[in-house]
N, C-alpha and C positions, 0 to 999 in steps of 0.2 A: 120404630126406633132407630132403624139402619139410616133412613132418609133425615131424621132431624140431625143425627151425628155429622153425616155428609155435608148438610146445610152449614152448619157450625164450621166446618174446616173451610168451604168456601167462603166463610166471611173472616178469617184470619187474615189479617196485613202484616206485611214486615216491616218490623220496625228498622229503621235507618238512623242512627244517631249522629249529632254533628261535633260532638263532644266540645263542650264550651272552652273558647280560647286556644283550642290545638287543632281543628279539621273540622271542612263544612263538606258535607257531601250537596249532588243538586239534586235530589231528591225532595220532595215536600210531604208534609205530613198530610194523610188524606182528610177531607172537608167533614168536620164535626167532631175531629179526634183531637185530642190536646195530649202533647209529649212534654216530659218534665225530666230534663237532663241535668246531674250536676255532678261535681268532683271537687278534688283539690288539687291544687299543684305548688311545688316548691323550686324555686331558683336559687343557685350559690353561685355569686360572681365575685372574682378577685382582680381588681384592676388597678395595679401601681400602689400596692400597699392597702388599698381601701378594700375592705370585704363586705360584700351586700349579699343579706338574706331575705329572700321576698316569698312568703306565705300568702295563697290566694285561697281562702276556706269557703267553700260552698257555691263554686261557681255555678250560678243556676240560669239554664236557658229554658223558659216555657215557649213550646211550639203549639200554636192551635191554627187547625187548618180551617180556613175560611171557605175556598172554593176547591174545586178538583186541582189544579196546580197553584194555588196561592195559601201562604201562611203569614201568619203574625205572629212576630217572634218578639221575646221579651226576657232581657237578662240582668243580673245583678250579680255583685260576690263583694266580699268583706278580704280587705288586704292588708296586709302586716308588713312592714319594710324595717330589717334592722340593719344600719351601716357601723362599722367597726373600723377606726384606722390608729394611727397612732395617737391623735390630738384627743378624740371623743369617741363617744357612742353613742347612736341616735336611735331612738324607735319611732317609729311612724305609722299608724292603723286608723282603719277608716273604709266607708264603703266606697267603690269604683263608682263612675257615673251610671247611671240607667242606661242600660241599652234598648232600644227600641227600633224595629224595621220588619221587612217584610222579606219573602222569598218568592217567588215567580219560576216555577218550572217553564222552561223553553221548548227542551226536547230530550224526551226518552226514547231511547233504541234499544234493540235486541241486544247488541253488541255491546253494552255496558258502558257506552258513550253517551252520555248524558248530559245536559245544558240547563243553567238556571241563571236568573237575572238576580242579587242581592242586596238590598240597599239597607243600610245603619247608619241610625246616628246616637251620638250619646250626648245625654241629657243630664245637665248639672245636679 
């Protein structure tokens, strides 16, 4: 039984998130793993009397490890934008463009300095 527990602990992977629309790490998801990241974001702006409130619901990023240092990335979110000024109020909402991309790990070091190449396309 002790050997089985030790083997399970060796198989555990550290999860490093990219937090959709906030930050990106240089580390990739291990081959064969699917990582789902999601969240909500709220922004409030005031520009010369025009107030804007943007709420992004369910910012979701799917990261699929294809090889040791290569992951496929697919993202989507729903956004609602409210604009208030002295003349009128407007409300816009809908899906943002679909994100499709990849991340390739180039360098992983023991001192915490990692390097990756990431390419992303937004599909209408």
